[in-house]
N, C-alpha and C positions, 0 to 999 in steps of 0.2 A: 648481101647486096651493098654496093658502094654508095657513098653519098651522092656521086654523080648520077647513078641509076635511080636512086630514090628521088632526087630532084626532078629528073625527067618524068617520073610518074606523077609527082605532085604538082609540077608547074602548070599543066593545063587547067587543073581545078583552081589553082591560085589565080591564074589570069582571068578565068571566068568570074571568080568571086570579086576580084578587084574591078573588073569592067562593070559589074552590076552595082558598084558603090562609088561611081565617079563623083556624085554630088558630095558624099561624105569626105572623099579625098580632097576635093576642091576646098571645102570648108577647113579641113585640117591644114592644107597648104597655106591658105590665107592667114590663119591665125599664126602659123609658124613663121611667116614673113615678118610679122611684128617682133618675134623673138630675134630674128636676124638683125632688125633695126636696133633692138636693145643691145645685142652683142657689139654691133658696129659703134654705137655711141659710147659704150663703156670705155673701150680702148682709145678711140679717137678723141673723145672729150678729155680724157686724162692727159694725152699727149699735147693737145692744144693748150690745156690749162698750164702745163709746165713751160712749153716753148714760147707761147704768145702771152702768157700771163705772169706767173710767179718768177721764172728765170729772167724775164724781160723787165721786171720791176713793175708790172701792171697787175696789181692784186685783184682789182675789180674784174678784169678780163678773166683771170684765172678762176675766180669764184663763179663767174658766169658759166664757164665751160664745165665746172664741177656740177653746177645745177643741171646743165644739159645731160651730163652722165647720169645724175640721179633720176631725172625724168625718164631716161631710158630704162632704168630698173623698174619704175612704176609701169611703164609700157609692157615690159616683159611679164610682170605679174598679171596684168590684165589679159595678155595673150594666153597665158597658161590656163586660165579659166576656160577660154573658148577651145583650147586644144583638147582638154579632157572631155568636154561635151561632144566634140566631133569624134574623138576616139571611141566613145561608147557606141556611136552609130556604125563603127566597123567591127568592134569586138563582139558585141552581143549577137548580131546575126550569124557570126561564125560559130559561136557556141551552140545556138539554136539549131543550126544546120547539122552540126556534128551529132547532136542528141537525136535528131530525127533520123539521121543515117544509121546510127547504132541501133535504135529501136527497130527500124525497118529491116535491117539485116537479121536481128534476133527473131523477129516475127516471121520473116521469110523462111528462116531455118526451121522454126517450130512448125510452120505449116507444111514444109517439105517432109518432115519426119517428126510427128507429134510424140512418138515414143521416146525420143531422145531426151536426156536430162538438160536442164538449163545450162547455158554456156557461161562459166565463170569468167572467161575472157571477155564476153560481151558485157558482163557487169563491170569489169575493169574499164572497158572503153566508155561505158555510159557514165561512170562516176569519175574515177581518178584521171583517166586520160582526156576526157572532155574538158575538165577544169584545167588540166595541165596545158592543153592546147590553147584555151582561152587566155590564161595568164601569160603564157609564153608569147602569144601573138601580140597581146597588149604591150608587153614589155619591149618587144622588138620594134613595133611601130613607134612607140614613144621615144625610145633611145635612138633609133635610126633617124627619125625625123629631127630630133634634137641635134644629133651630130651634123647632119647635112646642113641645116639652116644656121647652126652655130658656126660651122666651118665657113659657110658663105659669108656670114657677117665678119668673122675674124680675118679671113683672107682678103676680102674686099677692103677691110680697114687697114691691114698692113700694106696692101697695094696703094691705098690712098696716102698713107704716111710716107712709105719709101718702097718702091717695087723691089729693090735689091734684097729686102728682108725675106722675100719668098724663096730666093736662091739659097738662103741659109736654112730656113725652117722646113721647107717641103721635103727635101731628100731624106733626112733621118725620120721624118714623120711617116713617109710612104714605106720606108724600109721596115720600120717596126710593125706597121699595119700588115705588110706582106708576110712577115714572120708569123704573126698571129693567125692570119687566114690559113696558113699551111697546117695549123693544128685542127681545123674544123672537120676535115674529112675523117681522120681516124677517130675523133671524138664522136662523130655521127654513127660510125660503125659500132663502137662500144655501147652507145646509148641504145641502138636498135637491139643489140644482143641482150642488154639489160631488160628492155621491155618484153622481149620474147620470153626470157626466163621468168619475169614477173607473172606473165599470163600463164605460163606452164605451171608455175608454183601455185597460182590461184586455182587453176583447174584441179590440180592434184590434191590440194588441201580440201577442196569442195567434195571430191570423190571420196576421200578418206573420211571426211566428216559425216557424210551420209551413211557410210557403211561401218562406222567406228564400232558400234556395238557388236556387229558380226565379226569384225576383225579381232576384237578382244576375246569374244566368246570362242572363236575357232583357233586362237593362238596364232593369228596371222601377222602380229606386230613385227616379228623379225623379218618378214618379207616386205612389209609395207614401209617401215621406217627408212631403209637405205635410199629408196627413191626420193622421198621428201628431203632427206639430209643432203643428197647429191644436188638437188636444185638449190637448197639454201647455200651450200658451199659455192656453187656456181655464181649465185647472186652476190655473195661476199667477194669473190674474186673480181667480178665485173665492177663492183663498187670501188675496189682498190685501183683498178685500171683507170676508172674515171677520175679518181683523186690524183693519180699521177699525171694524167693529161691536163688536169686543172692546174697543177704546179707548173707544167711547161707553158701553159697559157699565161700564167702570172708573170713568168720571166719575160715572155714576149710583150706583155703589157708594160712591164717596167722599162723595157728598151724603148718602146714607142712613146711612153710618157715622159721619159727623162732625156732622151737623146736630143730632141729639138731645143730644149732649154739649155743643155750643155753646149750645143752647137752655137746658139745665139751668144752665150757668154764668151765662148772662145773667139768668136768672130767680132766681138765688140771693138777691139782696136782697129781692125780692118775697116769696119763699118764707119767708125768715127773719122778715119782718114778720108773716107769718101763722102763726107758731109752729112752723114746721118746724125741728127741731134740727140741730145740726152732724152728729151721728152719723147721722141720717136721710139727710142730703145725701151723706155719705160712702158709706152703704149703697146709695143710688140710683146714685151714680157707679160703684160696684163692679158693680152689676147691668149697667150699660151697657157699661163698658169690658172687664170680664172674662167676661161671659156673653152678653148679648144681642147686642152688636155683632159679636163673633167668629162667633157662630152665624149672624147675618145675612150676614156676609161669605161664609161657607162656602156658605150657601144660594144667594146670588146667583151665585157662581162655578159652582156645580153646575148651576143652571137655565140660566145663560147659555151654558154649553158642553155639558155632558152632557145637559141637558134637551132642547135643540133637536136634538142629535145622536140621542138615543134616540127621539124622536118620529119623525124622518125614517127612521131605520133600521127601526123596527117597521113603519112604513107600507110599506117596501120588501118586507118579508117577507109582507105581505098581498097584494101585487100578484100576480095570477095570471100564470102563464107564458104568453107569447104563443102562439097556435095555430101549428102548423107552417107553415101557409100564409102567416103574417105574420112569421115569425121571420127574422132576417137570415141570409143565406147565408154559410157559412164553409167553410174548406178542410177536406176530409175528413182524419181522423187517420190515422196511419201504418198501422194495422191494419184499416182499413175502406175500402170503396168502395161505390158504389151497388149495389143488390142485383141489378139485372137489366140489365147491359150487353149490348148486341147483340154477337154474335160477330164477330171480325175476319174480313174476307173473305180466304180463302186465295188464293194466287196460282194462275195457270193450271197445269194439269198439266205436269210437267217431269221431270227426272231424280230419282233416289232422294233423299230429304231428308237434310240434315245433322242436322236436329232437327225435331221435330213435336209439336204439342200438339193433342189431339183432345178437344173438348168438356170442357175442363179447368175444374174449380171447386176453389177452395182458400179456407179460412178459418182463422184462428188460434184455433181452439177451436170446440166443438160449437154454442155459442150466439152466436158472433160473426158479424157480417155478412161475406159473402164478399169477399175481396180481388180475386179473379179468378173470373169466373162464365161458364161455357159458352164458353170461349175456344178458338178454332181458329186454328192458325198452322202454316205450313210454311216452314222456312228451307232454302233450296237450298244444295247444296254450292258453296263458293267465294263465297257471297254476303256482302255487308257490310250488316248490318241495324242500324239505330239505333232505340232505344226511348225515347220522350219522353212526358212527362205531368207533372202536378203532384206535389209531394212527397206520399208516402203513398198513391199511387194503385195501387201494385202492381208497380213496375218491378223493385225488388230481389227481390221474391217470384218474379217470372218467371225471373230469372237463377238463383235458388236452386233452383227446380224443374228447370231445364235442367241445373244442376250436380249434381242428385241429392241435394241437401241437404234437400229437403222432398219429401214425397209428396203428390200431389193427393188431395183428398177424393173427387173423381169425375173420370172421364176418364183419358186415357193421355198420358204424356210419353215420347217416344222420342228417343234420340240415336244416330245412325248405325244406325237400324233396330231398336235394342234398348231395353229399358226404361231410363229415365234413372236410376232409383233401384234399385241392385242391390248385391249383396255384392261387395266387392273388398278388396284389401289396402291399408289406409289408409296404410301406411308407404311405398308406392311411388307415383310420379306416375301420375295417371289417364291412360291411353293415349288416351281418347276426347275429353277436353275439359280446358281449364284455365280456372279462374275467378280473376280479379283483383278483389278488393274495393277499396273506397275507401281503407282503411287498408292500405298496402302492406306485404308481409311481407319484411323484410330482417333478416338475422341476423349475428352476429359471426363473421367468417371472412374469406376473401380475396374480392376482386372476382370472380375466376373462379368460386368456389364459389357466390356469390350469383347469377351469371348462368346457371349450368348446372344448378342443383339440380332443375329440372323435366324434365331429360333422363333417359333410362333409365340405370340404374346399369350400369357397364361399357362404355357407348358414349357417352362425353362428346364433344361437338363439338371439333374442333381449333381452334387459335388463329385460324386464318384465318376460319373460320366465325363465331367469336365476334367477331372484328374487323369482319366484314361487318354483323353485327347492331348493334354499337356505332356504326358509321358511319351505318347506315340511320336510327337513332334520333337521330343528332346529339349523342351524349353522349361524344364523344372527350375533350372538356375535363374532364368529370367523372371519367372513368377515369384520365386522366393526373394529375389533382390527387390522386386516391386512391393513386397510386403504381403504376399499371399493373394488369394482370390479377392480379398476385401481391400487390398492395397490400392492406392491412388495411381492413376495413369495420367501423366502430364505429357502430351505428345511432343512438345518442344524439347523435352529432356531425353527423348529416345532417339536412337540412331535409326536410319532408314531400314537397316536389317532387322532391328528389334520390332519396328512397326510391322514389317512384313510377317514376322513370326506370329505376332498377335492376330493379324488378319488371317493367316493360314489356319490357326487354331479355331477361329470363328467359323471359317469355311468347313473345317472338319466336323464341327458340331452342328452345322446346318443340316436340316433334313432334306434339302433340295437334292433330287436324284442326279442332277447334272451340275458339275463344277467346271467353270471356265477360268483358267489362269492365264492372263495376258502378261507374260513376263513378270509374274507376281513373286518370283524368287530371285530376281536379278541382283539384289543387294546381299544375298546370302553366299557364304562360301560353298564350294562344291559339295563338301560332306553334309553340311546342314541342308542344302538343297535336295540332295539325294534322299535323305531321311524324310524330309517333308513330303516329297512326291510319292515315295513308297507308302507313307502313312495315308495320304489322301487316296491313292489308288486302291488301298486295302479296304477302305470304308465302303459300305454299300452304295452303289451308284456308278456313274460314268464320269470320267475325268478327261478334259481336253486342255492341253498345255501348249501355249506358244513358247517354244523352247528357247531359252537364252544360251544354253550350252548344248553341244551335240550329245553330251552324256545323257541329257534328258530324253532325247530321241531314242537312245540305246535302251532305256528302261521301259519304253512304251510298247504296247501290243502292236500298234501300227503307227506309221509316220506319214503325214501329208506334206509333200514337198511342193512349195510354190516357187518355181525357179524362173519365172519371167517368160518362158516360152511354152511351158505346159505344166499342168498340175499332175503329180504322180503320187499314188498312195500305195503303200506296201509295208512290209516289215523291215526292221533295221538290217536284217541279213540280206534281203533280196534287193533293196533299193540301190546299192552301189552299182549293180549291173544295169539298172533301168534309168537312173538319173545321174547325168554327169555332174551336176551341182552337188548332189548328196555324196557322190564319190569323192569330190574335192574336199567337202567338209570333213568327211571321215578321215581322209588322208592327212588333214591338218591336225586332227585331234590326236593327242598322244595316248589315248586309251585309258587314262586314269580319271578323267573328268577335270583335271587341272588345266587352266588356261593361262 
């Protein structure tokens, strides 16, 4: 969209905003008139001090006019205080209005489609672009006001000294200003493209960040990286274009800022021939060098950067949010999932379940979208079940329900035939299940204490049993390095992978018939992870694993896929035909477990 089209869209809102701030504009104009008086007195007082005072041999008159010029400077300083107070009455309401508009758009969008992810573009508008508009508007108002009232004071002063001065100064001044204004339209277009790219990059990085673990686990980095790099390169190119236009603007600024002075100097003999005095020429030069040209420089700088930026940012706030049917699809956030997933198909009737979910619905709050909804699942005794799905789809919520850490909003969660969430002694190991989270629990103590703390008090396993678990998990080298079973464990000296190995060994020794691993192997390499899962699956009891890699699902007896539209449960071999998401995950996996 061209700058002209952008201005046509923004100008009605701008006019409405300014019409509602007439009192603030009046106060701003009144204080600025005092600045005009300051500018007028500076050049006029100096000219009169020379012509009527010092050059005429009347030192007292000259000093008097210099005092008048000095009083003008004090008047300008007093006026500047009032200018900033009036400026705040214009700038702050603009910022507040833009914040309200950004929040309203985001809320309307969320109400229209609660299942959609948060809009990173709305975050950019609420933070970066709101402050950008506020600062740009303040800078433009301040500099434009300064230029207008300074120009009034300077031009009136030159006209009062000698009207012929305007014939010399105005043409080059207007020519340079026109050259500068010609750069505004292309700069506005580049600025708009830069903001578009910034929002696209913000959205893309947000999407990748939410699904980063799945991307790494499934080997999707090669497909994801080029899109982000393409946006970064585009932003780099646009930054270079902005820099080039800034260089052109600087050239125009140099022309507008130097040509009037050169014209005045070149025309000096002609002006002297027509009766213009030396004091008048000095006064005119003072108007140019100390007042008019600095104000013009500030105006060009503000219009060339803040002006185009403000125009584009305000136009962004006018853009309606895309309807849900046209909005880009993004990953669901951690606490949300689509509202009506179909229930997972329960397995055929078999022996009594190790764990069971009956029509379970759960949401993190009364008004939040359900994370799990109408979910039915039976986990058989001795079964190895893997749970897969995108980040934030409800895998950790499922394990927390099975562990009794959360209560379902509707439905029933059973473990070993009893309610999963019940009163128990939190100081003792849970006899029915053991949950291993991603952050492994390792404490200061001996290796033996860290490996046996999940066993019942008074019945610790003997060293032979502990040795079997250590050997099964392939962590003999780690135990030996720590000084054997009686060696000291200092958690801060261990890597995250070593902490997870110790926690997995403790789970292996736990007598709990149900083990819940919530990405408890994510810091292990694929080979170590495979050995640990095989060892835990071989122990007596049931194993539920939130899979970090698709290779974990391939080792399981069954796989539960939470894909955001429906929950599907089946074997690794049959799921590709039943679940498009699982088919994609398997397609990205290279078959070796390496990612």
